[in-house]
KOLDOFI-235758 format. One record per residue (C-alpha): z, x, y. Coordinates in steps of 0.5 Angstrom, whole numbers, always signed. Example, Ala and Ser with C-alpha at 12.3 -4.5 7.8 and 13.67 -1.06 7.14 Angstrom:
BEGIN
PT +16 +25 -9 .
PT +14 +27 -2 .
% end
This chain:
BEGIN
PT -33 -90 -78 .
PT -31 -85 -74 .
PT -24 -88 -72 .
PT -23 -89 -80 .
PT -25 -81 -81 .
PT -20 -79 -75 .
PT -14 -83 -78 .
PT -15 -80 -85 .
PT -16 -73 -82 .
PT -9 -75 -78 .
PT -6 -77 -84 .
PT -8 -71 -88 .
PT -6 -66 -83 .
PT +1 -70 -83 .
PT +2 -69 -91 .
PT +0 -62 -91 .
PT +5 -60 -85 .
PT +10 -64 -89 .
PT +8 -60 -95 .
PT +9 -54 -92 .
PT +16 -56 -89 .
PT +18 -59 -96 .
PT +19 -66 -93 .
PT +16 -72 -96 .
PT +10 -75 -93 .
PT +12 -79 -87 .
PT +18 -75 -85 .
PT +19 -73 -78 .
PT +19 -65 -78 .
PT +22 -65 -70 .
PT +28 -70 -72 .
PT +35 -67 -74 .
PT +39 -61 -71 .
PT +44 -62 -66 .
PT +41 -69 -64 .
PT +43 -72 -71 .
PT +49 -76 -72 .
PT +54 -75 -78 .
PT +51 -81 -82 .
PT +44 -78 -81 .
PT +47 -71 -83 .
PT +50 -73 -89 .
PT +43 -77 -91 .
PT +39 -71 -90 .
PT +44 -67 -94 .
PT +43 -71 -100 .
PT +35 -71 -99 .
PT +36 -63 -99 .
PT +40 -64 -106 .
PT +34 -68 -108 .
PT +29 -64 -106 .
PT +32 -58 -109 .
PT +33 -62 -116 .
PT +26 -64 -116 .
PT +23 -57 -114 .
PT +27 -54 -120 .
PT +24 -59 -124 .
PT +17 -58 -122 .
PT +19 -50 -124 .
PT +21 -52 -131 .
PT +15 -57 -132 .
PT +10 -51 -130 .
PT +14 -46 -134 .
PT +13 -51 -140 .
PT +6 -52 -139 .
PT +5 -45 -139 .
PT +8 -45 -146 .
PT +4 -51 -148 .
PT -2 -53 -144 .
PT -3 -59 -149 .
PT +4 -63 -147 .
PT +1 -69 -144 .
PT +7 -72 -142 .
PT +9 -66 -138 .
PT +3 -66 -134 .
PT +4 -73 -132 .
PT +11 -72 -130 .
PT +9 -66 -126 .
PT +4 -70 -122 .
PT +9 -75 -121 .
PT +14 -71 -118 .
PT +8 -67 -114 .
PT +6 -73 -111 .
PT +13 -75 -109 .
PT +14 -69 -106 .
PT +7 -69 -102 .
PT +5 -62 -105 .
PT -2 -63 -104 .
PT -5 -57 -106 .
PT -1 -56 -112 .
PT -2 -63 -114 .
PT -9 -62 -114 .
PT -9 -56 -118 .
PT -4 -60 -123 .
PT -9 -66 -123 .
PT -15 -61 -124 .
PT -12 -57 -130 .
PT -10 -64 -134 .
PT -17 -66 -133 .
PT -20 -60 -136 .
PT -16 -61 -142 .
PT -15 -69 -143 .
PT -19 -75 -140 .
PT -15 -78 -135 .
PT -13 -86 -135 .
PT -16 -91 -130 .
PT -9 -91 -126 .
PT -9 -83 -125 .
PT -16 -83 -123 .
PT -15 -88 -118 .
PT -9 -85 -115 .
PT -13 -78 -115 .
PT -19 -81 -112 .
PT -15 -85 -106 .
PT -11 -79 -104 .
PT -18 -75 -104 .
PT -21 -80 -100 .
PT -16 -80 -95 .
PT -17 -73 -93 .
PT -25 -73 -94 .
PT -27 -74 -87 .
PT -33 -69 -86 .
PT -40 -70 -90 .
PT -38 -63 -94 .
PT -31 -67 -96 .
PT -35 -73 -98 .
PT -39 -69 -103 .
PT -33 -67 -106 .
PT -31 -74 -107 .
PT -37 -76 -110 .
PT -37 -70 -115 .
PT -30 -73 -117 .
PT -32 -80 -118 .
PT -38 -77 -123 .
PT -32 -74 -127 .
PT -28 -80 -127 .
PT -34 -85 -129 .
PT -35 -80 -135 .
PT -28 -80 -138 .
PT -28 -88 -140 .
PT -32 -94 -138 .
PT -28 -97 -133 .
PT -31 -103 -128 .
PT -25 -101 -123 .
PT -27 -94 -122 .
PT -35 -96 -122 .
PT -33 -101 -117 .
PT -29 -96 -112 .
PT -35 -91 -113 .
PT -40 -96 -111 .
PT -36 -99 -105 .
PT -34 -91 -103 .
PT -42 -90 -103 .
PT -43 -95 -98 .
PT -39 -91 -93 .
PT -45 -86 -93 .
PT -51 -91 -92 .
PT -52 -88 -85 .
PT -54 -81 -88 .
PT -61 -79 -90 .
PT -62 -83 -97 .
PT -56 -87 -96 .
PT -58 -94 -98 .
PT -62 -91 -104 .
PT -56 -87 -106 .
PT -52 -93 -106 .
PT -57 -97 -110 .
PT -57 -92 -115 .
PT -50 -92 -116 .
PT -50 -99 -117 .
PT -55 -99 -122 .
PT -52 -94 -126 .
PT -45 -98 -126 .
PT -49 -104 -128 .
PT -52 -100 -134 .
PT -45 -98 -136 .
PT -41 -104 -135 .
PT -45 -110 -133 .
PT -45 -113 -140 .
PT -37 -113 -139 .
PT -36 -120 -141 .
PT -29 -121 -136 .
PT -30 -116 -131 .
PT -38 -115 -130 .
PT -39 -121 -125 .
PT -35 -117 -120 .
PT -40 -111 -120 .
PT -46 -116 -120 .
PT -43 -120 -114 .
PT -42 -113 -110 .
PT -49 -111 -111 .
PT -51 -118 -109 .
PT -47 -117 -103 .
PT -50 -110 -101 .
PT -57 -113 -101 .
PT -55 -119 -97 .
PT -52 -115 -92 .
PT -59 -110 -92 .
PT -63 -117 -91 .
PT -59 -119 -85 .
PT -60 -113 -82 .
PT -68 -113 -83 .
PT -68 -120 -80 .
PT -72 -120 -74 .
PT -69 -122 -67 .
PT -69 -130 -66 .
PT -75 -132 -62 .
PT -79 -126 -64 .
PT -85 -125 -69 .
PT -84 -120 -74 .
PT -89 -115 -75 .
PT -93 -114 -82 .
PT -88 -108 -84 .
PT -82 -113 -82 .
PT -85 -118 -86 .
PT -86 -114 -92 .
PT -79 -111 -92 .
PT -76 -118 -92 .
PT -80 -120 -98 .
PT -79 -114 -102 .
PT -71 -115 -100 .
PT -71 -122 -102 .
PT -75 -121 -109 .
PT -69 -116 -110 .
PT -64 -121 -109 .
PT -68 -126 -113 .
PT -68 -120 -119 .
PT -61 -119 -119 .
PT -59 -126 -120 .
PT -64 -127 -125 .
PT -62 -121 -129 .
PT -54 -123 -128 .
PT -56 -130 -131 .
PT -59 -127 -137 .
PT -52 -124 -139 .
PT -46 -127 -142 .
PT -41 -127 -137 .
PT -35 -131 -135 .
PT -36 -136 -129 .
PT -43 -135 -130 .
PT -44 -143 -128 .
PT -41 -141 -121 .
PT -47 -136 -121 .
PT -52 -141 -123 .
PT -50 -146 -118 .
PT -50 -140 -112 .
PT -57 -138 -114 .
PT -59 -145 -114 .
PT -56 -146 -107 .
PT -59 -139 -104 .
PT -66 -140 -107 .
PT -71 -144 -103 .
PT -75 -145 -109 .
PT -74 -148 -115 .
PT -71 -144 -121 .
PT -77 -142 -126 .
PT -76 -145 -133 .
PT -76 -138 -136 .
PT -70 -136 -132 .
PT -66 -143 -134 .
PT -68 -142 -141 .
PT -65 -135 -141 .
PT -59 -138 -138 .
PT -58 -143 -143 .
PT -58 -137 -148 .
PT -53 -133 -145 .
PT -49 -139 -144 .
PT -49 -140 -152 .
PT -48 -133 -153 .
PT -42 -133 -148 .
PT -39 -139 -153 .
PT -39 -134 -159 .
PT -36 -129 -155 .
PT -30 -133 -152 .
PT -26 -133 -158 .
PT -26 -126 -158 .
PT -24 -125 -151 .
PT -19 -130 -151 .
PT -16 -126 -157 .
PT -16 -120 -153 .
PT -12 -123 -147 .
PT -7 -126 -152 .
PT -6 -120 -156 .
PT +0 -115 -155 .
PT -2 -107 -154 .
PT -5 -104 -158 .
PT -10 -110 -160 .
PT -13 -106 -165 .
PT -14 -111 -170 .
PT -17 -116 -165 .
PT -22 -110 -162 .
PT -24 -109 -169 .
PT -26 -116 -170 .
PT -30 -116 -164 .
PT -34 -110 -166 .
PT -35 -113 -173 .
PT -38 -119 -169 .
PT -43 -114 -164 .
PT -45 -110 -170 .
PT -48 -116 -174 .
PT -51 -118 -167 .
PT -54 -111 -167 .
PT -55 -110 -159 .
PT -53 -103 -158 .
PT -51 -103 -151 .
PT -46 -109 -153 .
PT -44 -105 -159 .
PT -43 -99 -154 .
PT -39 -103 -149 .
PT -34 -106 -154 .
PT -33 -99 -157 .
PT -31 -96 -150 .
PT -27 -102 -148 .
PT -23 -101 -155 .
PT -22 -94 -153 .
PT -20 -95 -146 .
PT -14 -98 -149 .
PT -13 -94 -155 .
PT -15 -87 -153 .
PT -10 -84 -158 .
PT -13 -87 -164 .
PT -17 -82 -168 .
PT -20 -87 -173 .
PT -23 -91 -167 .
PT -26 -85 -164 .
PT -29 -83 -171 .
PT -32 -90 -172 .
PT -35 -90 -165 .
PT -38 -83 -166 .
PT -41 -84 -173 .
PT -45 -90 -170 .
PT -47 -86 -164 .
PT -49 -80 -169 .
PT -53 -85 -174 .
PT -56 -90 -169 .
PT -57 -89 -162 .
PT -58 -81 -163 .
PT -58 -80 -155 .
PT -56 -73 -154 .
PT -52 -74 -147 .
PT -49 -80 -150 .
PT -47 -77 -157 .
PT -44 -71 -154 .
PT -40 -74 -148 .
PT -37 -79 -153 .
PT -35 -73 -158 .
PT -32 -69 -152 .
PT -28 -74 -150 .
PT -26 -75 -157 .
PT -23 -68 -158 .
PT -20 -68 -151 .
PT -16 -75 -153 .
PT -14 -73 -160 .
PT -14 -65 -160 .
PT -10 -65 -166 .
PT -15 -69 -171 .
PT -19 -63 -174 .
PT -24 -68 -177 .
PT -26 -70 -169 .
PT -27 -63 -168 .
PT -32 -62 -174 .
PT -36 -68 -172 .
PT -37 -65 -165 .
PT -39 -58 -168 .
PT -44 -62 -173 .
PT -47 -66 -167 .
PT -48 -60 -162 .
PT -52 -56 -168 .
PT -56 -63 -169 .
PT -58 -63 -162 .
PT -59 -56 -161 .
PT -54 -54 -156 .
PT -54 -46 -155 .
PT -50 -42 -160 .
PT -45 -39 -154 .
PT -43 -46 -152 .
PT -42 -48 -160 .
PT -38 -42 -161 .
PT -33 -43 -154 .
PT -32 -50 -157 .
PT -30 -47 -164 .
PT -25 -43 -160 .
PT -22 -49 -156 .
PT -21 -52 -163 .
PT -17 -46 -166 .
PT -12 -47 -160 .
PT -12 -55 -160 .
PT -5 -55 -164 .
PT -7 -58 -171 .
PT -1 -60 -175 .
PT -3 -58 -182 .
PT -5 -51 -184 .
PT -10 -54 -188 .
PT -13 -56 -182 .
PT -15 -49 -180 .
PT -18 -48 -186 .
PT -23 -54 -185 .
PT -25 -52 -178 .
PT -26 -45 -180 .
PT -30 -47 -186 .
PT -34 -52 -181 .
PT -36 -46 -177 .
PT -38 -41 -182 .
PT -42 -47 -185 .
PT -46 -47 -178 .
PT -46 -39 -178 .
PT -49 -39 -185 .
PT -55 -44 -183 .
PT -57 -39 -177 .
PT -58 -33 -182 .
PT -65 -32 -184 .
PT -63 -29 -191 .
PT -71 -27 -192 .
PT -69 -21 -188 .
PT -64 -15 -191 .
PT -60 -15 -184 .
PT -60 -19 -178 .
PT -55 -20 -172 .
PT -54 -27 -175 .
PT -52 -24 -182 .
PT -47 -19 -179 .
PT -44 -24 -174 .
PT -43 -29 -181 .
PT -39 -23 -184 .
PT -35 -21 -178 .
PT -33 -29 -178 .
PT -31 -29 -185 .
PT -27 -23 -184 .
PT -24 -26 -178 .
PT -22 -32 -182 .
PT -19 -29 -187 .
PT -15 -25 -183 .
PT -13 -31 -178 .
PT -11 -35 -184 .
PT -6 -29 -186 .
PT -3 -28 -180 .
PT -3 -34 -175 .
PT -3 -40 -179 .
PT +2 -37 -185 .
PT +6 -34 -179 .
PT +7 -41 -176 .
PT +7 -46 -183 .
PT +10 -41 -188 .
PT +3 -42 -192 .
PT -4 -40 -190 .
PT -7 -47 -192 .
PT -12 -44 -197 .
PT -8 -42 -203 .
PT -14 -42 -208 .
PT -18 -37 -203 .
PT -24 -42 -202 .
PT -26 -38 -196 .
PT -26 -32 -199 .
PT -30 -35 -205 .
PT -35 -38 -201 .
PT -36 -31 -198 .
PT -37 -28 -205 .
PT -42 -34 -206 .
PT -46 -32 -200 .
PT -46 -25 -202 .
PT -48 -26 -209 .
PT -53 -31 -208 .
PT -56 -30 -201 .
PT -55 -23 -200 .
PT -56 -20 -207 .
PT -50 -16 -206 .
PT -45 -17 -212 .
PT -41 -11 -211 .
PT -38 -14 -205 .
PT -37 -21 -208 .
PT -33 -17 -214 .
PT -29 -14 -209 .
PT -28 -20 -206 .
PT -26 -23 -212 .
PT -21 -18 -214 .
PT -18 -19 -207 .
PT -17 -27 -209 .
PT -14 -25 -216 .
PT -9 -20 -213 .
PT -6 -26 -208 .
PT -3 -30 -214 .
PT -9 -33 -217 .
PT -10 -29 -224 .
PT -6 -34 -228 .
PT -10 -39 -227 .
PT -16 -40 -232 .
PT -21 -44 -227 .
PT -21 -38 -222 .
PT -23 -33 -228 .
PT -28 -38 -230 .
PT -31 -39 -223 .
PT -31 -31 -222 .
PT -35 -31 -229 .
PT -40 -36 -227 .
PT -42 -32 -221 .
PT -42 -26 -225 .
PT -46 -30 -231 .
PT -51 -32 -225 .
PT -52 -26 -221 .
PT -49 -20 -225 .
PT -49 -17 -232 .
PT -46 -18 -239 .
PT -42 -12 -238 .
PT -38 -15 -232 .
PT -38 -22 -235 .
PT -34 -19 -241 .
PT -30 -15 -237 .
PT -28 -21 -233 .
PT -26 -25 -239 .
PT -22 -20 -242 .
PT -18 -19 -236 .
PT -17 -27 -236 .
PT -15 -27 -243 .
PT -10 -22 -241 .
PT -7 -26 -235 .
PT -8 -33 -236 .
PT -2 -37 -237 .
PT -4 -44 -236 .
PT -10 -45 -241 .
PT -11 -39 -245 .
PT -14 -43 -250 .
PT -20 -45 -246 .
PT -21 -37 -243 .
PT -21 -35 -251 .
PT -26 -40 -253 .
PT -31 -38 -247 .
PT -30 -30 -249 .
PT -31 -32 -256 .
PT -37 -36 -254 .
PT -40 -30 -250 .
PT -39 -25 -256 .
PT -42 -30 -261 .
PT -49 -31 -257 .
PT -49 -24 -254 .
PT -44 -19 -257 .
PT -45 -14 -263 .
PT -40 -14 -269 .
PT -35 -9 -265 .
PT -35 -14 -259 .
PT -34 -20 -264 .
PT -28 -16 -267 .
PT -25 -14 -261 .
PT -25 -21 -258 .
PT -22 -24 -264 .
PT -17 -19 -264 .
PT -15 -20 -257 .
PT -15 -27 -257 .
PT -11 -28 -263 .
PT -6 -23 -261 .
PT -6 -27 -254 .
PT -5 -34 -257 .
PT +1 -31 -262 .
PT +5 -28 -256 .
PT +3 -35 -252 .
PT +6 -39 -258 .
PT +12 -35 -258 .
PT +13 -36 -251 .
PT +12 -43 -251 .
PT +17 -44 -257 .
PT +22 -40 -253 .
PT +22 -44 -248 .
PT +22 -50 -252 .
PT +28 -48 -255 .
PT +31 -47 -248 .
PT +30 -54 -246 .
PT +32 -56 -252 .
PT +39 -53 -251 .
PT +39 -55 -244 .
PT +38 -62 -246 .
PT +43 -62 -252 .
PT +48 -59 -247 .
PT +47 -65 -242 .
PT +48 -70 -248 .
PT +54 -66 -249 .
PT +56 -67 -242 .
PT +54 -74 -242 .
PT +58 -75 -248 .
PT +64 -72 -245 .
PT +64 -76 -238 .
PT +63 -82 -242 .
PT +69 -81 -247 .
PT +73 -79 -240 .
PT +71 -85 -237 .
PT +73 -89 -243 .
PT +80 -86 -244 .
PT +81 -87 -236 .
PT +80 -94 -237 .
PT +84 -95 -243 .
PT +90 -91 -239 .
PT +89 -96 -233 .
PT +89 -102 -238 .
PT +95 -99 -241 .
PT +99 -98 -235 .
PT +97 -105 -232 .
PT +100 -108 -239 .
PT +106 -104 -238 .
PT +107 -106 -230 .
PT +104 -113 -230 .
PT +108 -119 -229 .
PT +109 -124 -235 .
PT +107 -131 -234 .
PT +113 -135 -233 .
PT +115 -140 -239 .
PT +114 -147 -236 .
PT +120 -151 -237 .
PT +116 -158 -238 .
PT +113 -156 -245 .
PT +109 -163 -245 .
PT +106 -160 -238 .
PT +105 -153 -241 .
PT +101 -156 -247 .
PT +98 -161 -242 .
PT +95 -155 -238 .
PT +93 -152 -244 .
PT +89 -158 -247 .
PT +85 -159 -240 .
PT +78 -158 -241 .
PT +75 -153 -237 .
PT +68 -154 -234 .
PT +63 -151 -238 .
PT +57 -147 -235 .
PT +50 -149 -234 .
PT +45 -145 -237 .
PT +39 -143 -233 .
PT +33 -148 -234 .
PT +38 -154 -236 .
PT +39 -160 -232 .
PT +35 -161 -226 .
PT +35 -154 -223 .
PT +42 -154 -220 .
PT +45 -147 -223 .
PT +52 -145 -223 .
PT +53 -139 -218 .
PT +57 -135 -223 .
PT +50 -135 -227 .
PT +46 -132 -221 .
PT +52 -128 -219 .
PT +53 -132 -213 .
PT +60 -134 -214 .
PT +65 -136 -209 .
PT +71 -134 -213 .
PT +73 -131 -220 .
PT +80 -134 -221 .
PT +86 -130 -224 .
PT +92 -132 -227 .
PT +98 -135 -222 .
PT +103 -130 -221 .
PT +111 -131 -220 .
PT +113 -132 -213 .
PT +116 -126 -210 .
PT +119 -124 -203 .
PT +114 -125 -197 .
PT +113 -117 -196 .
PT +106 -115 -194 .
PT +103 -114 -200 .
PT +106 -120 -203 .
PT +103 -124 -197 .
PT +96 -121 -199 .
PT +97 -122 -206 .
PT +99 -129 -205 .
PT +92 -130 -200 .
PT +88 -127 -206 .
PT +91 -132 -211 .
PT +91 -138 -207 .
PT +83 -137 -207 .
PT +83 -140 -214 .
PT +84 -147 -212 .
PT +77 -146 -208 .
PT +72 -150 -213 .
PT +66 -147 -215 .
PT +60 -149 -211 .
PT +53 -151 -215 .
PT +47 -147 -212 .
PT +41 -150 -211 .
PT +35 -145 -211 .
PT +31 -149 -206 .
PT +36 -147 -201 .
PT +34 -139 -202 .
PT +30 -139 -196 .
PT +36 -141 -191 .
PT +41 -136 -195 .
PT +41 -129 -194 .
PT +45 -124 -198 .
PT +50 -120 -194 .
PT +53 -113 -198 .
PT +56 -107 -197 .
PT +62 -110 -193 .
PT +69 -107 -193 .
PT +74 -109 -199 .
PT +79 -110 -194 .
PT +76 -114 -190 .
PT +81 -120 -188 .
PT +79 -127 -188 .
PT +71 -125 -189 .
PT +69 -132 -188 .
PT +72 -133 -180 .
PT +69 -125 -179 .
PT +62 -127 -182 .
PT +61 -133 -179 .
PT +63 -131 -172 .
PT +58 -125 -173 .
PT +52 -130 -176 .
PT +53 -135 -171 .
PT +49 -132 -166 .
PT +43 -133 -171 .
PT +43 -140 -171 .
PT +48 -146 -174 .
PT +51 -143 -180 .
PT +52 -148 -186 .
PT +56 -145 -190 .
PT +59 -138 -192 .
PT +61 -136 -199 .
PT +64 -129 -200 .
PT +65 -127 -207 .
PT +72 -125 -210 .
PT +74 -121 -216 .
PT +79 -124 -222 .
PT +85 -122 -218 .
PT +82 -126 -212 .
PT +80 -119 -208 .
PT +74 -119 -204 .
PT +68 -116 -207 .
PT +65 -113 -201 .
PT +59 -118 -201 .
PT +57 -126 -200 .
PT +52 -131 -198 .
PT +51 -134 -192 .
PT +47 -141 -191 .
PT +44 -143 -185 .
PT +42 -150 -183 .
PT +34 -148 -182 .
PT +30 -142 -184 .
PT +28 -139 -178 .
PT +36 -138 -177 .
PT +36 -134 -184 .
PT +30 -130 -182 .
PT +33 -128 -175 .
PT +39 -126 -179 .
PT +35 -121 -183 .
PT +35 -117 -176 .
PT +43 -116 -177 .
PT +41 -111 -183 .
PT +45 -104 -182 .
PT +49 -107 -176 .
PT +56 -103 -177 .
PT +62 -108 -179 .
PT +69 -105 -179 .
PT +66 -98 -180 .
PT +61 -99 -185 .
PT +53 -101 -184 .
PT +52 -108 -187 .
PT +46 -110 -191 .
PT +43 -116 -190 .
PT +37 -118 -195 .
PT +33 -125 -197 .
PT +37 -129 -202 .
PT +33 -128 -209 .
PT +34 -130 -216 .
PT +33 -123 -219 .
PT +33 -126 -226 .
PT +27 -130 -224 .
PT +24 -124 -220 .
PT +27 -117 -223 .
PT +22 -113 -219 .
PT +24 -115 -212 .
PT +26 -110 -208 .
PT +28 -110 -201 .
PT +26 -103 -197 .
PT +26 -104 -190 .
PT +23 -97 -188 .
PT +16 -94 -189 .
PT +15 -90 -195 .
PT +8 -87 -193 .
PT +5 -82 -188 .
PT +7 -84 -181 .
PT +4 -79 -176 .
PT +8 -81 -170 .
PT +15 -81 -173 .
PT +19 -75 -175 .
PT +24 -73 -180 .
PT +29 -68 -178 .
PT +34 -65 -183 .
PT +40 -60 -182 .
PT +43 -64 -176 .
PT +51 -63 -175 .
PT +55 -69 -178 .
PT +58 -70 -171 .
PT +51 -71 -167 .
PT +50 -78 -164 .
PT +44 -82 -163 .
PT +44 -81 -156 .
PT +45 -73 -156 .
PT +39 -73 -161 .
PT +35 -78 -156 .
PT +36 -73 -150 .
PT +33 -67 -154 .
PT +27 -71 -157 .
PT +25 -75 -150 .
PT +23 -68 -147 .
PT +17 -68 -152 .
PT +15 -75 -151 .
PT +17 -83 -150 .
PT +22 -84 -156 .
PT +21 -91 -159 .
PT +27 -91 -164 .
PT +32 -86 -167 .
PT +35 -88 -174 .
PT +41 -83 -176 .
PT +41 -84 -184 .
PT +48 -85 -187 .
PT +51 -87 -194 .
PT +54 -93 -196 .
PT +60 -92 -192 .
PT +57 -91 -186 .
PT +58 -83 -186 .
PT +52 -79 -183 .
PT +48 -75 -188 .
PT +45 -70 -183 .
PT +38 -73 -183 .
PT +34 -77 -178 .
PT +28 -81 -177 .
PT +25 -80 -169 .
PT +19 -85 -168 .
PT +14 -83 -162 .
PT +9 -87 -158 .
PT +3 -84 -161 .
PT +1 -78 -166 .
PT +0 -73 -160 .
PT +7 -73 -158 .
PT +10 -73 -165 .
PT +6 -67 -166 .
PT +8 -63 -160 .
PT +15 -65 -162 .
PT +14 -61 -168 .
PT +12 -55 -165 .
PT +18 -55 -160 .
PT +24 -57 -164 .
PT +23 -54 -171 .
PT +28 -49 -172 .
PT +32 -51 -166 .
PT +39 -50 -166 .
PT +44 -56 -165 .
PT +51 -55 -165 .
PT +50 -48 -169 .
PT +46 -52 -174 .
PT +39 -50 -175 .
PT +35 -56 -175 .
PT +28 -57 -179 .
PT +23 -62 -176 .
PT +17 -65 -180 .
PT +12 -71 -180 .
PT +15 -76 -184 .
PT +12 -77 -190 .
PT +17 -79 -196 .
PT +16 -77 -203 .
PT +14 -82 -208 .
PT +19 -86 -211 .
PT +20 -85 -218 .
PT +19 -92 -222 .
PT +24 -93 -228 .
PT +20 -94 -234 .
PT +20 -101 -236 .
PT +22 -102 -244 .
PT +16 -104 -249 .
PT +15 -111 -250 .
PT +18 -111 -257 .
PT +25 -107 -254 .
PT +25 -112 -249 .
PT +25 -118 -253 .
PT +30 -115 -258 .
PT +35 -114 -253 .
PT +34 -120 -249 .
PT +36 -125 -254 .
PT +43 -123 -255 .
PT +44 -123 -247 .
PT +42 -130 -246 .
PT +47 -132 -251 .
PT +52 -131 -246 .
PT +49 -132 -240 .
PT +47 -128 -234 .
PT +54 -124 -234 .
PT +54 -122 -241 .
PT +59 -123 -246 .
PT +66 -125 -243 .
PT +73 -121 -244 .
PT +76 -127 -247 .
PT +70 -129 -252 .
PT +73 -125 -258 .
PT +69 -123 -264 .
PT +71 -126 -271 .
PT +66 -122 -275 .
PT +69 -116 -279 .
PT +68 -109 -276 .
PT +64 -107 -282 .
PT +59 -112 -281 .
PT +59 -112 -274 .
PT +57 -104 -274 .
PT +50 -107 -276 .
PT +45 -107 -271 .
PT +41 -112 -274 .
PT +43 -119 -277 .
PT +42 -118 -284 .
PT +41 -124 -289 .
PT +47 -127 -291 .
PT +49 -129 -298 .
PT +51 -136 -299 .
PT +53 -140 -305 .
PT +49 -135 -309 .
PT +43 -136 -305 .
PT +40 -130 -300 .
PT +37 -134 -294 .
PT +33 -130 -288 .
PT +35 -132 -281 .
PT +29 -135 -277 .
PT +31 -130 -271 .
PT +29 -124 -275 .
PT +23 -126 -279 .
PT +17 -130 -277 .
PT +14 -130 -284 .
PT +15 -136 -288 .
PT +21 -136 -293 .
PT +20 -135 -300 .
PT +24 -140 -304 .
PT +30 -136 -306 .
PT +32 -135 -314 .
PT +38 -139 -316 .
PT +43 -134 -320 .
PT +47 -136 -326 .
PT +54 -135 -328 .
PT +52 -129 -333 .
PT +48 -126 -326 .
PT +55 -127 -322 .
PT +59 -123 -328 .
PT +53 -118 -328 .
PT +54 -117 -321 .
PT +61 -116 -321 .
PT +62 -112 -327 .
PT +56 -107 -324 .
PT +61 -106 -317 .
% end
C-alpha cells in the first residue's frame, strides 16, 4: 500500500510539474536545448505550435462558457483539452463547474475518479475521493461506479472502522443496483469475495485451537457469507445457475428448502425478464420503445425497487428525454413519496433538461410538498429563470408556478404580513421581468392577455379586499391592447360584479361597448341585461341609445369592409380572366406559328400503300377495369412514348439528329403495365428535359440499388423527353433501396424518387419525406445567402453541438432558396444553437434561426359528392387523360353550349336520357300532323 501511494504521489508530482511547464504528462523537462538533434528540434517546434493552438482553443472555450454556462458540448471539449494538456488544476475546476450544472455521465465520472485516485496518497486526500464518489453515485445509477467505489474503499480497511465502512458501501451498492439483471451479479460476487477474504484472515493457525471469541467470529463470518448467497439466489440475475452451483460447492450443509423455492421463483421471473433484456441488447440507441415496454412490464408486476431501477437504467441512456424524466418523477411523487429519493430525481431532471419548464414546475411543487425551506425554493426558482427556456410562454409558466407557491404561504386573515408583501413584490417583478427580459429576447412577453396581472387583480380583490388596486391593474391590462376584446371586458365586469359595486360595473360595460371590436353585440347584451335588472329608466334609455349607436357604426364599418373585399375579389377575378385570356392568345399564336413553319407531310408515290396505311387498324386503348387487370400505361400516365408524325429527311445537322432521335422513338412498342408490379417500380421525376439517352443514364445510376429489369422514360408527341420515367427492378428490396436516391443531384437538378402508385386508385396519395410537426432537435434557418454551401453552414452550426444532418432547401431546378434545416443530436444542443445563431451575419446576410415547427398545410377542399359524380362521368368517357385532340365533336355549337344534356326530340317523341334522370320515364304523348303544323306555325 505504501509503495502504491508513493508511486501515485510521484506520478501526481510529475503531472503537476508538466502542467507548470506546459508539457504533456510523461515528457522530460530536462530534455531539449543544445543536446537535441535537428529532428527532435523540429518535433519540439511542432509540439509547441500544437500547444499554442490548444491554449488558444482553451481560452476560447472558457470565454464561451463565461457567456453561456449551459453549453454542454463546450464543457466536454474544454475538459478533453485540459486533460490532454495535463492542466490538472484547471481540469479539476472545469469538472467542478460542469458537475454543478449537469449530471455527469459514467465515462466522465470514471475518468475524474481515476485521476483523483492517482493523486490521493494521504488520508485527508482519500476523504476527498470518498466525497467525489458520493457525488458520482447520485447523478445516475451506474453499477461500474458503485463497484469502483467499493473496491477503492477496500484500500482503507486498515483505518479505524474500515471494514464496517466497506460493508456499508457494498450494502448501499446492492440497494442501488443489486437488482440489475445483467450487471448486478458482479457486485454480489465482489461483496462475497471481500467477506471470504475476511474469513481467511480470521482462520486460526494450523494445529492451534481457536478461542471462544475466534470461534464466534468464524461462525458469524460464515453466516454472513451464507446470507449473501441466499439473498442473491432470491433475485433474478443472469448466470444465477452458476451462483447456485457455487453455493452448493461452498456450503458444507445442504441448501434449505425455502432457499431452493426462492431460487426457482427467481428463475421463473428471470425467464419473464429475458425477452426485454434481449430486446435492449439488440436494439439501437436510444432504445426508448424497448425501455418503455420493460417499464410497463415492471409496473404491472408492482415491485417499487425494480420499477425504480428500470427507470434509472432508461434515464442513464436517455438523460436528455424530458418526457421520460416527467414520467419517472410522477411515479415517485404519487407512489413512493420518499423525500430524499423524490427530490434527488427532480434535481437530476432539471440539471439534465434545464430547457424544459415542466420539470422545473414539478420540482418546485415537490419541494413545497416535502416542506423544503423557503430560501432553498427561492434559490431554485432563480436557477430556473437562468435555465434558458426556448419559448416566451415558458417564462410565464414558471413565474405563475412560483407566484402560486408564494400565494399559498400567505395568511390572508391578517391585514398585513411579510409573506403578503413578498407576494406583491413578486407579482410586480414578474410583470417587469416579462416586459424587459423576455420581450427583449423573444420580441414578445409571452403573456399577451396579461394572465399574471389578472391573477394579481383576483388576489387583491378576493383575498385582500382591495378593489382599488384591482381596478388599477385592470386599467393597466386594458392599455396593453386588450380593450378591443369582449372577453377581457367581461372578465373585469365579473370581478366587479363579485367584489365591486354596480356603479363600476356600469362604467366598465359602457367602456366595453365603446371599445370592443370583436364581439360588440355580446357586450351590448350584457349591458342591457344589467340595466334591465338594476338600472333606472334613465339608465335603460342611455344604454339603449349607446348600444344602438355603437351597433350602427359597427354595421356600417362591416359593410365598408365587405365592399372593399368584394372590390378586391372582383379585381382578382378580372386579373385572373386577363391572365387566362393572355394564355389563350399566346397558345393560339404559338399554334399559328407552328402551322406556318411546320413541314407538310410528303405525299406517298404509292397510292395503294398510302391507303393501306390509313386503313391500318390502330390498337385500341383498354379502359380501367377491363380485361384481366392489365392496363395500358397510357391510361395511367405510365407510357414509354407518345408518337408524333414522321418528318421528312433533312441533312444531318445536330438539330436534325436530335429530331431524328426523337422521331425514331415512335417505333418503340407500347408496354402493358401490370399493377401487381407497382411494388418493384419507382417513379422518377424532375429530370432535365435535355437529358440525352435517359435509359442509359438512369440505368447506370440505379444499378447500385439492385438489378434493373426495365427503364421506361416518358416522351411527348414530338418524341422529346418529358423529364420523368419509371424504373422497374427485379425485386422489391431494390425498389425500396432506390427510394434512398431521392433528391440526388442529376445534371444540376434534384431527382425526385417516389413509390409507383396509381393515383386513379389512390387520389389522396402524397409523398412527403420530411416531418411537418414540431421537432425540438431541429432548426429552421432563413435568410441564408444563395451562395452558402452545406459545408459552410455545417462549420457554423457544429460549434454549438453535434450536427446529424443539414438540408438546404432548393426549388425544382435545384436553385437554393436561402432556407435550411439543421438537425442536432438532442434538444439541448438545438436550443443553444438558437440562442447563439439567431441574428448571426453570414456573408452580409442576417439569418433567422428558430426551432423547426412548419405551419399546417392547407388541404384543398374536396368537392361535394354530387359535383364529383357530375363531372366524373364525362371524363371517364375519354379515359384517364381526357378527350384527345383528334376527337372532333360533331355537335352544333348552339347545343354544345348547354352544360347538361337535354331531352332529344326524335320522331315526335320526347325521351328522357337515363343518364340525367333516375325516375321512371313517363310514356311520351304522340303528336299528330295537326300538332306538328301548329308547332311550326307558332315558331
